[in-house]
BAKE-445727 format. One record per residue: x, y, z of N, C-alpha, C in turn. Coordinates in nm, 3 decimals. Layout:
BEGIN
X;Y;Z;X;Y;Z;X;Y;Z
...
This chain:
BEGIN
5.190;6.714;2.922;5.180;6.650;2.793;5.243;6.739;2.687
5.330;6.680;2.607;5.396;6.755;2.500;5.317;6.736;2.371
5.286;6.846;2.306;5.210;6.842;2.181;5.305;6.841;2.062
5.267;6.770;1.954;5.352;6.770;1.835;5.350;6.905;1.766
5.454;6.934;1.688;5.456;7.061;1.613;5.340;7.069;1.516
5.287;7.187;1.498;5.180;7.209;1.403;5.240;7.232;1.265
5.198;7.152;1.168;5.245;7.168;1.030;5.125;7.166;0.938
5.146;7.217;0.818;5.042;7.217;0.715;5.100;7.161;0.586
5.016;7.092;0.512;5.054;7.043;0.380;5.045;7.161;0.283
5.148;7.175;0.199;5.146;7.283;0.100;5.127;7.231;-0.042
5.164;7.104;-0.066;5.140;7.046;-0.198;5.134;6.895;-0.188
5.064;6.835;-0.285;5.049;6.689;-0.290;5.061;6.644;-0.435
5.124;6.528;-0.452;5.138;6.468;-0.585;5.117;6.318;-0.570
5.030;6.262;-0.653;5.007;6.118;-0.652;5.120;6.049;-0.726
5.175;5.943;-0.664;5.286;5.869;-0.724;5.245;5.729;-0.768
5.117;5.699;-0.761;5.068;5.567;-0.800;5.032;5.485;-0.677
4.939;5.393;-0.697;4.890;5.316;-0.582;4.832;5.412;-0.480
4.869;5.392;-0.355;4.823;5.480;-0.248;4.939;5.563;-0.192
5.036;5.592;-0.278;5.154;5.668;-0.238;5.140;5.813;-0.286
5.166;5.904;-0.193;5.163;6.047;-0.224;5.295;6.111;-0.186
5.336;6.209;-0.264;5.447;6.296;-0.226;5.385;6.420;-0.164
5.422;6.446;-0.041;5.365;6.557;0.035;5.475;6.658;0.071
5.445;6.784;0.052;5.536;6.890;0.094;5.466;6.967;0.206
5.543;7.000;0.309;5.489;7.066;0.428;5.550;7.205;0.443
5.482;7.287;0.522;5.529;7.424;0.540;5.654;7.435;0.625
5.702;7.324;0.682;5.829;7.326;0.753;5.945;7.293;0.660
5.916;7.279;0.529;6.018;7.253;0.429;6.038;7.107;0.394
5.978;7.016;0.470;5.995;6.873;0.445;5.912;6.828;0.326
5.968;6.737;0.248;5.895;6.667;0.143;5.915;6.519;0.167
5.803;6.445;0.177;5.811;6.303;0.204;5.721;6.227;0.108
5.753;6.101;0.089;5.666;6.011;0.015;5.604;5.918;0.117
5.471;5.914;0.121;5.400;5.837;0.223;5.302;5.741;0.155
5.315;5.612;0.187;5.219;5.512;0.142;5.105;5.513;0.243
4.987;5.551;0.198;4.873;5.567;0.288;4.786;5.443;0.298
4.831;5.331;0.242;4.750;5.209;0.243;4.694;5.178;0.382
4.781;5.175;0.482;4.736;5.139;0.617;4.652;5.249;0.683
4.658;5.369;0.630;4.583;5.481;0.688;4.439;5.488;0.638
4.409;5.414;0.532;4.275;5.421;0.472;4.180;5.327;0.544
4.150;5.359;0.669;4.061;5.280;0.753;3.936;5.360;0.785
3.828;5.288;0.803;3.703;5.354;0.838;3.619;5.385;0.716
3.493;5.410;0.741;3.395;5.427;0.635;3.424;5.538;0.535
3.474;5.652;0.581;3.496;5.764;0.491;3.609;5.734;0.392
3.699;5.641;0.428;3.811;5.607;0.340;3.781;5.490;0.246
3.669;5.420;0.268;3.635;5.305;0.183;3.627;5.344;0.034
3.561;5.454;-0.001;3.558;5.491;-0.143;3.698;5.514;-0.202
3.790;5.563;-0.119;3.927;5.585;-0.167;4.000;5.453;-0.189
3.977;5.356;-0.099;4.037;5.223;-0.114;3.981;5.153;-0.237
3.852;5.173;-0.262;3.784;5.103;-0.371;3.806;5.168;-0.507
3.844;5.294;-0.510;3.854;5.367;-0.636;3.986;5.445;-0.642
4.091;5.384;-0.698;4.220;5.453;-0.705;4.213;5.588;-0.776
4.121;5.602;-0.870;4.108;5.731;-0.939;4.059;5.839;-0.843
3.969;5.803;-0.753;3.923;5.898;-0.651;4.038;5.933;-0.557
4.116;5.832;-0.517;4.231;5.857;-0.429;4.327;5.958;-0.492
4.350;5.946;-0.621;4.443;6.035;-0.692;4.397;6.180;-0.692
4.270;6.205;-0.658;4.216;6.341;-0.658;4.247;6.417;-0.530
4.340;6.363;-0.450;4.380;6.432;-0.327;4.427;6.573;-0.361
4.391;6.667;-0.274;4.433;6.805;-0.293;4.455;6.868;-0.155
4.513;6.986;-0.155;4.537;7.058;-0.030;4.431;7.166;-0.016
4.372;7.169;0.101;4.272;7.271;0.132;4.295;7.318;0.275
4.331;7.443;0.292;4.355;7.496;0.426;4.469;7.427;0.498
4.567;7.376;0.424;4.682;7.310;0.485;4.659;7.164;0.518
4.542;7.111;0.481;4.505;6.973;0.510;4.488;6.897;0.381
4.519;6.768;0.383;4.498;6.681;0.269;4.351;6.638;0.267
4.282;6.664;0.154;4.140;6.633;0.144;4.110;6.563;0.011
3.993;6.497;0.006;3.944;6.432;-0.115;3.802;6.479;-0.142
3.756;6.463;-0.267;3.622;6.509;-0.305;3.508;6.444;-0.226
3.529;6.326;-0.169;3.422;6.259;-0.095;3.411;6.308;0.050
3.493;6.406;0.088;3.486;6.461;0.224;3.590;6.405;0.319
3.666;6.304;0.277;3.771;6.249;0.362;3.885;6.350;0.374
3.951;6.347;0.490;4.071;6.430;0.509;4.165;6.359;0.604
4.290;6.405;0.606;4.391;6.348;0.696;4.468;6.460;0.765
4.492;6.438;0.891;4.563;6.533;0.975;4.708;6.547;0.927
4.751;6.669;0.894;4.889;6.687;0.847;4.994;6.649;0.951
4.962;6.663;1.079;5.056;6.625;1.185;5.082;6.475;1.181
4.976;6.398;1.156;4.990;6.253;1.143;5.066;6.219;1.015
5.030;6.284;0.905;5.097;6.258;0.779;5.247;6.288;0.787
5.283;6.390;0.861;5.424;6.429;0.875;5.499;6.331;0.964
5.425;6.251;1.044;5.488;6.153;1.132;5.511;6.202;1.273
5.451;6.317;1.308;5.468;6.373;1.441;5.368;6.315;1.542
5.266;6.245;1.495;5.166;6.185;1.583;5.110;6.060;1.516
5.053;5.972;1.597;4.992;5.850;1.545;4.846;5.877;1.509
4.795;5.808;1.407;4.653;5.822;1.377;4.570;5.767;1.494
4.449;5.816;1.509;4.363;5.776;1.620;4.342;5.625;1.624
4.323;5.560;1.507;4.300;5.416;1.507;4.421;5.340;1.561
4.541;5.390;1.538;4.662;5.323;1.588;4.672;5.340;1.739
4.638;5.458;1.788;4.637;5.481;1.933;4.535;5.390;2.000
4.418;5.373;1.937;4.314;5.284;1.991;4.363;5.140;1.996
4.431;5.094;1.890;4.483;4.956;1.887;4.588;4.936;1.997
4.676;5.034;2.016;4.780;5.023;2.118;4.718;5.016;2.256
4.616;5.099;2.280;4.549;5.098;2.411;4.479;4.965;2.435
4.418;4.908;2.332;4.348;4.780;2.345;4.447;4.668;2.374
4.562;4.670;2.308;4.661;4.565;2.327;4.727;4.572;2.464
4.745;4.691;2.518;4.812;4.705;2.647;4.713;4.699;2.763
4.584;4.706;2.734;4.484;4.710;2.841;4.423;4.582;2.866
């Protein structure tokens, strides 16, 4: 099994809606719309309150919010699929 490269978020900027500009320690800067990533109970407050979503910050190389939600930088960088997407793919093919 090949593992994705390990990356860390170094900065985040809210661009409106659920779009963030993310800079990574590999030098990449991307704009990512996180609308589809805001699934599950811990992300509900972020979906319901755009002001809370805008409070995204970097902590230990990971994207985090004040309510305790966080997102894997490897997924954010596009090197791996989020767990919910892997679960959907397995359900559809099984």
